[in-house]
C-alpha positions in Angstrom: 0.0 0.0 0.0 2.8 2.5 0.7 4.0 2.1 -2.9 0.4 2.8 -4.1 0.3 6.0 -2.1 3.6 7.2 -3.6 2.4 6.3 -7.1 -1.0 8.0 -6.3 0.8 11.2 -5.4 3.2 11.1 -8.3 0.8 10.2 -11.1 -1.1 13.5 -11.0 2.1 15.3 -11.7 2.6 13.2 -14.8 -1.0 14.1 -15.8 -0.3 17.8 -15.3 2.9 17.6 -17.4 1.0 15.8 -20.2 -1.7 18.5 -20.0 1.0 21.2 -20.2 2.6 19.7 -23.3 -0.9 19.2 -24.9 -2.1 22.7 -24.2 0.8 25.1 -24.1 4.2 23.5 -24.5 5.5 26.8 -26.1 4.9 28.7 -22.8 7.0 28.5 -19.8 5.7 25.9 -17.3 5.2 28.3 -14.4 3.6 30.9 -16.6 1.2 28.2 -17.8 0.4 27.2 -14.2 -0.3 30.9 -13.3 -2.8 31.1 -16.2 -4.4 27.8 -15.2 -4.8 28.9 -11.6 -6.7 32.0 -12.7 -8.8 30.3 -15.4 -11.5 28.1 -13.9 -12.1 26.0 -17.0 -8.4 25.3 -17.5 -8.0 24.5 -13.8 -10.9 22.0 -13.9 -9.4 20.4 -17.0 -6.0 20.1 -15.5 -7.4 18.5 -12.3 -9.3 16.0 -14.5 -6.1 15.1 -16.4 -4.3 14.6 -13.1 -7.0 12.3 -11.8 -7.1 10.5 -15.2 -3.4 9.7 -14.7 -4.3 8.2 -11.3 -7.1 6.2 -12.9 -4.5 4.8 -15.4 -2.1 3.9 -12.7 -4.9 2.2 -10.7 -6.0 0.2 -13.7 -2.5 -1.0 -14.4 -2.0 -2.0 -10.8 -5.3 -4.0 -10.8 -4.5 -5.7 -14.1 -1.1 -6.8 -12.9 -2.6 -8.2 -9.7 -1.0 -5.6 -7.4 -4.1 -5.2 -5.2 -2.4 -3.5 -2.3 -0.8 -1.0 -4.6 -4.2 -0.4 -6.3 -5.7 0.3 -2.8 -3.1 3.0 -2.1 -3.6 4.6 -5.5 -7.4 4.5 -5.0 -7.1 6.1 -1.5 -5.0 9.0 -2.8 -7.4 9.4 -5.8 -10.3 9.7 -3.4 -8.4 12.3 -1.3 -7.7 14.3 -4.5 -11.1 13.8 -6.1 -13.2 15.1 -3.2 -11.7 18.6 -3.2 -11.8 18.7 -7.0 -15.5 17.9 -7.0 -16.2 20.4 -4.3 -14.3 23.1 -6.3 -16.2 22.2 -9.5 -19.6 22.4 -7.8 -19.1 25.5 -5.7 -16.5 27.7 -7.5 
């Protein structure tokens, strides 16, 4: 499970980097993050990409029979998804 927690914390960063290269690879990364933070629709999309990376890691862990790792990834995903849903609904 500890490996799953680490993977669950690192996978969203991979998702954010992929989102950056998809949306604005010509911009500086921190300038891009500044724009994302101030643009609600981009922020929601970036959070979705981050959670999608966790979903991919979770699926890989399940398919390779690493159930304890999958539990850790799932736990972190829940911890990240709840604030994301609250933000989406109320802001």
